N, C-alpha and C positions, 0 to 999 in steps of 0.2 A: 503494500500500500504506500509506503514511503517513496518507493521508486516512481510510482505513477504521479504523485504530487510534484516530485522534482522534475519529471519530464514535462508536466503541464506548465509549471512555472517557467521552465526553460523555453518552451514553445511560446508562451506569452511574451517573454522578454525578446525573443527573436522576432516575433510579429510586430511588437511595438517599435523595435529598432528599424525594421524594414519600412514601416509607415513613416517614422520620423526621417529616415534617410530620403524617402520619396518626397516628403514635404520640403526638406532642405534643398533638394535638387530643383524642385519647381520654383522655390523662392530665388535661388541663385540664377536660374535661367531668366526669370522675369527681371531681376535686378540687372543682369548683364545686358539684356536686350535694351533696357531703358538707358543704361549708361552708354551703350554703343550709339543709340539713336541721338542722344544728347550730344555726344562728341561729333557726330556727323553734322548735326545742325549747327553747332558752334563753328566748325570748320567752314561750312558753307556761308554763314553770316560773316565770319572774319574775312573770307576771300572776297565776298561782295563788297565789304567795307573798304578793303584795300583797292579794289578795282574802281570804286566810286571816287576814292581819293585821287587816284591817278587820272581818272576822267576829268576831274575838276582842274587838275594841273594842265592837262592837254587843252581843255577849253579856254583856260587863261592864256595859253600861248596863242591860240587861234584868235582870241578876242582882241588882241592888240594889233592884228594885221589889218591892213586896208582891204576893202572889198575886192580890189583887183588882185592883190597878192593872194588873198584867201582863195579866190576862184582859180588862179593859176596853179596854186599848190594842190588843190583838190583835183584839178584836171590831170595832174601828173601823179596823183596818189602819193604825195610826200607830206611829211610833217611841216618842214620849213626848208628854206634854201639858204646856204651859207653865203651866197652871192649878194651883192648890193644892187644888182640890176633888177629892177622891179617890173619891167615891162615884158621882157622876153622870157622864153622857157628856161627853166633851171637846168644846168648841165648835170649829167649823172654824177660827176665828181663832187659837185656842190650840194646835191640833194640828200636830205636826211629822211629816211623812211621810218625810223623808230626813235622812240623817246623813252628813257629810263627814269622812273620815279623812285626815289629812295624814301621810304616811309618808316618811321620809327614808332612802335606802339609798345608800351610797357617795357622799354629798354631793349626790345628786339627789333632789328632792322630787316626790312623786307625790300626786295627789289621787284617792282612791277614794270613790265615792259609793254608799251603800247606800240604796235607795229602795223603799218599798212601792208596789205597784200593785194595783188590784183587778181581778180577772178575772171570768169568767162565774160565776154563782152555782152552788154545789154543792147537793146534796140535803140535806146534814146541817144546816147553819145558814143557808143562803141566801147565804153570802158566802165568798169564798176570797181570801186575801191571798197575794201573791207578793212576795218580796224579791229585788230584782235589784241587781247590782253593776256599776258602770261605772268605768273607769280613764281619767284624763286624764294624758297624758304627751307628751313630745317624741318624734319618731320616732328621734332619735339616742340617747336615754337608755335605752330599754327593749329 
């Protein structure tokens, strides 16, 4: 009779252990998925904030141009021209197609690059400019 009581108690302990282990596993999975989702959201928001900051810098560069220079640069898909000639087309040697923005947040420095790329021609003017942004960062900082 003692043996049956010991076996029943052992079975109860094993059953409770299995139930608690299952509950702990479910709680850990839920916590991990929430942490992962929060980390992804934080990275996305941080990246968008960095891109918006560089966009503001590029818009400032463009806003100080005269309308003629702005139109000339956009026709050639360039950020700006290092030449002082404002009327003619900018030579390839003087044209600048990308701009680097150095942004510091909480002591971490990020480099965001805004770069023009030419894509397939459109029907309107035969050229289409696309402005793309890339972020350089350490995996630990963003």
